[in-house]
C-alpha positions as CSV (number, residue, x, y, z in Angstrom):
1,M,35.0,15.9,8.6
2,N,37.6,18.7,8.2
3,I,39.3,18.6,4.7
4,F,42.6,20.4,3.9
5,V,42.9,21.8,0.4
6,S,46.2,23.2,-0.9
7,N,47.6,24.6,-4.2
8,I,44.5,26.8,-4.5
9,N,44.7,29.5,-7.2
10,Y,45.2,32.8,-5.4
11,A,42.3,34.3,-7.3
12,T,39.8,31.6,-6.1
13,K,37.0,32.9,-3.9
14,E,35.6,30.9,-0.9
15,Y,32.2,30.6,-2.6
16,E,33.9,28.9,-5.6
17,L,35.6,26.3,-3.3
18,H,32.2,25.8,-1.4
19,D,30.4,25.2,-4.7
20,L,33.1,22.7,-5.9
21,F,32.7,20.6,-2.7
22,A,28.9,21.0,-2.6
23,E,28.7,18.7,-5.6
24,F,29.4,15.9,-3.1
25,G,27.1,16.9,-0.2
26,D,26.3,19.6,2.3
27,V,29.2,21.9,3.1
28,S,29.1,23.4,6.6
29,S,32.0,25.8,5.9
30,A,34.6,26.7,3.3
31,K,37.5,28.9,4.4
32,I,40.5,30.1,2.3
33,V,43.4,31.1,4.7
34,T,44.6,34.6,4.1
35,D,47.7,36.5,5.1
36,R,47.1,38.7,8.2
37,E,49.0,41.7,6.9
38,T,48.0,41.8,3.2
39,G,44.6,39.9,3.3
40,R,45.7,37.9,0.2
41,S,45.1,34.2,-0.1
42,R,47.9,31.9,1.1
43,G,46.8,29.2,-1.4
44,F,45.3,26.8,1.0
45,G,42.0,26.3,2.9
46,F,39.7,24.1,4.8
47,I,36.3,22.5,4.1
48,E,33.9,21.1,6.7
49,M,31.4,18.5,5.6
50,G,30.0,15.1,6.6
51,D,32.4,12.1,6.8
52,E,31.0,10.0,3.9
53,E,30.5,13.0,1.7
54,G,34.0,14.2,2.6
55,K,35.7,10.9,1.7
56,Q,34.0,11.0,-1.7
57,A,35.0,14.6,-2.2
58,I,38.6,13.8,-1.3
59,E,38.7,10.8,-3.6
60,A,37.2,12.8,-6.6
61,L,38.9,16.1,-6.1
62,N,42.5,15.2,-5.1
63,Q,44.8,16.0,-8.1
64,K,41.9,17.6,-10.0
65,E,42.6,20.8,-11.9
66,F,40.6,23.8,-10.6
67,N,41.0,27.4,-11.7
68,G,44.3,26.5,-13.5
69,K,46.0,24.7,-10.6
70,T,46.0,21.0,-9.5
71,L,44.4,20.7,-6.1
72,N,45.8,18.6,-3.2
73,V,42.9,17.4,-1.1
74,S,43.2,15.3,2.0
75,E,41.7,14.9,5.5
76,A,43.0,17.7,7.7
77,K,45.2,16.7,10.6
78,P,44.5,18.1,14.0
79,R,46.4,21.3,14.6
80,E,49.5,21.0,16.8
81,E,49.7,23.4,19.7
82,K,53.0,25.2,19.3
83,P,54.3,27.5,22.0
84,R,53.8,31.2,21.2
85,R,57.0,32.9,19.9
86,S,58.6,35.1,22.5
87,F,60.3,38.3,21.3
88,D,62.1,38.8,24.6
89,N,65.3,37.1,23.4
90,N,65.5,38.7,20.0
91,R,69.2,38.5,19.1
92,G,69.3,40.5,15.9
93,G,70.3,44.1,15.4
94,G,69.5,46.6,18.0
95,Y,71.0,49.5,19.9
96,G,73.6,47.7,22.1
97,N,77.1,48.8,23.1
98,N,79.0,46.7,20.6
99,N,77.2,47.6,17.4
100,R,79.5,46.9,14.4
101,G,78.0,49.2,11.8
102,G,75.3,51.8,12.0
103,G,73.2,52.0,15.1
104,Y,73.5,53.9,18.3
105,G,75.9,52.0,20.5
106,N,78.9,53.4,22.4
107,N,81.5,51.5,20.4
108,N,80.1,52.2,16.9
109,R,82.7,51.3,14.3
110,G,81.2,53.1,11.4
111,G,80.6,56.7,10.8
112,N,83.0,59.6,10.4
113,G,86.1,58.3,12.0
114,G,85.4,59.5,15.5
115,G,86.5,63.1,15.1
116,N,84.6,66.3,15.3
117,R,85.4,67.7,11.9
118,W,82.5,70.1,11.6
């Protein structure tokens, strides 16, 4: 069974989460999800364990305080496959011809008034 755990204290380590759930049976894996760029915890994670043990753990640990925060524990839902984001049609900013402030376009409406004063 895959178990979703949220509202995890950012300082919590994976081994602590593993040990918490191990009270209810054999834990195959304990993973706290981290931010790709900073490596810091995102405050949620997943536990893999047997079905019966997992149900007991969910029942006992949902809304339990752990490391100063109240955990939300539930059976994980299958991950939805989302299309990958495409950056081809990025609409913001850029270096186009009608830039309205700053930038490098031909009709730039900021700057020094269009004259060569130097």
